[in-house]
C-alpha positions in Angstrom: -14.6 26.9 37.8 -13.2 23.5 36.8 -14.8 20.1 37.3 -12.8 16.9 36.7 -14.9 13.9 35.7 -13.7 10.3 35.7 -15.5 7.8 33.4 -15.3 4.3 35.1 -17.0 1.0 34.5 -19.1 1.3 37.7 -20.5 3.9 40.0 -22.3 7.1 38.8 -22.2 10.4 40.5 -23.6 14.0 40.1 -21.1 16.7 39.5 -21.6 20.5 39.7 -19.8 23.3 37.9 -19.0 25.1 41.1 -17.2 22.2 42.9 -14.0 20.6 41.6 -14.5 16.9 42.0 -13.3 13.6 40.5 -16.2 11.2 40.0 -16.8 7.7 38.6 -19.3 7.4 35.8 -21.0 4.2 34.7 -20.4 2.0 31.6 -23.5 0.6 29.9 -24.3 -1.7 27.0 -26.8 -0.8 24.3 -27.2 -4.4 23.1 -28.8 -6.3 25.9 -30.0 -9.2 23.8 -29.6 -12.8 25.3 -26.8 -13.5 22.8 -24.8 -10.6 24.1 -24.5 -11.6 27.7 -21.8 -10.5 30.2 -19.7 -7.5 30.3 -16.6 -6.6 28.4 -13.8 -9.1 28.4 -11.1 -6.6 29.3 -11.2 -4.2 32.3 -12.5 -0.7 31.6 -10.0 1.9 32.6 -10.9 5.4 33.9 -11.5 8.1 31.3 -10.8 11.5 32.9 -12.5 14.6 31.5 -12.5 18.2 32.6 -15.6 20.4 32.4 -15.0 24.1 32.6 -17.5 26.8 31.6 -19.5 24.4 29.3 -16.3 23.1 27.7 -15.4 19.4 28.0 -11.7 18.7 27.6 -10.4 15.1 27.5 -7.7 12.9 26.1 -8.2 12.1 22.4 -11.2 9.8 21.9 -10.3 6.3 20.6 -13.5 6.0 18.5 -16.4 8.0 17.3 -19.0 8.9 19.9 -22.3 10.7 19.9 -22.5 13.0 23.0 -26.1 13.4 24.2 -27.3 15.5 27.1 -30.6 14.3 28.7 -32.8 16.5 30.8 -34.4 15.3 34.1 -37.4 14.0 32.0 -35.1 11.8 29.9 -35.4 13.9 26.8 -32.3 14.7 24.7 -31.7 18.4 24.8 -28.4 18.5 23.0 -26.5 16.1 20.8 -23.2 16.4 18.9 -21.0 14.0 16.9 -17.6 13.5 18.5 -15.2 12.0 16.0 -12.1 9.8 16.8 -9.2 12.0 18.1 -11.4 14.7 19.6 -10.0 16.4 22.7 -12.6 19.1 23.3 -16.3 19.6 23.0 -17.9 23.0 23.5 -21.5 22.9 24.9 -23.9 25.8 24.3 -23.7 28.4 27.1 -27.6 28.4 27.0 -27.6 25.0 28.7 -28.3 25.4 32.3 -29.5 22.8 34.9 -29.0 19.2 35.7 -28.2 16.7 32.9 -27.2 13.2 32.2 -24.2 13.3 30.0 -23.7 10.3 27.7 -20.9 9.4 25.3 -22.5 6.7 23.1 -21.5 4.3 20.4 -23.7 1.8 18.7 -23.0 -0.9 21.4 -22.0 0.9 24.6 -21.9 4.2 26.4 -20.3 6.1 29.3 -22.6 8.3 31.4 -22.8 10.4 34.5 -24.6 13.5 35.8 -23.6 17.1 35.5 -25.0 20.4 36.7 -24.3 23.3 34.3 
């Protein structure tokens, strides 16, 4: 089964591995100090990814990310480094349940929810 995920600046959604669906995922800032106010100066364009059988396929990443999966208690259950130019990430098949999926840098992240 294939799931199509759309990373957007606003609007999070939960996706499930047994329903093909395009969803918008939220953009967030890690640095929320008073000197770093406001959002990005340029629009954030959608980032489409495909999740099929615990494999994430996407267009080549434009920077290094850390992919973290958080469980329902907010604990990181899986993490992997995603270098610039990556087009595919394979998640362990032992992962099962509902997770928050986050592609993180040192200053921002994209996130949404997935059921594996």
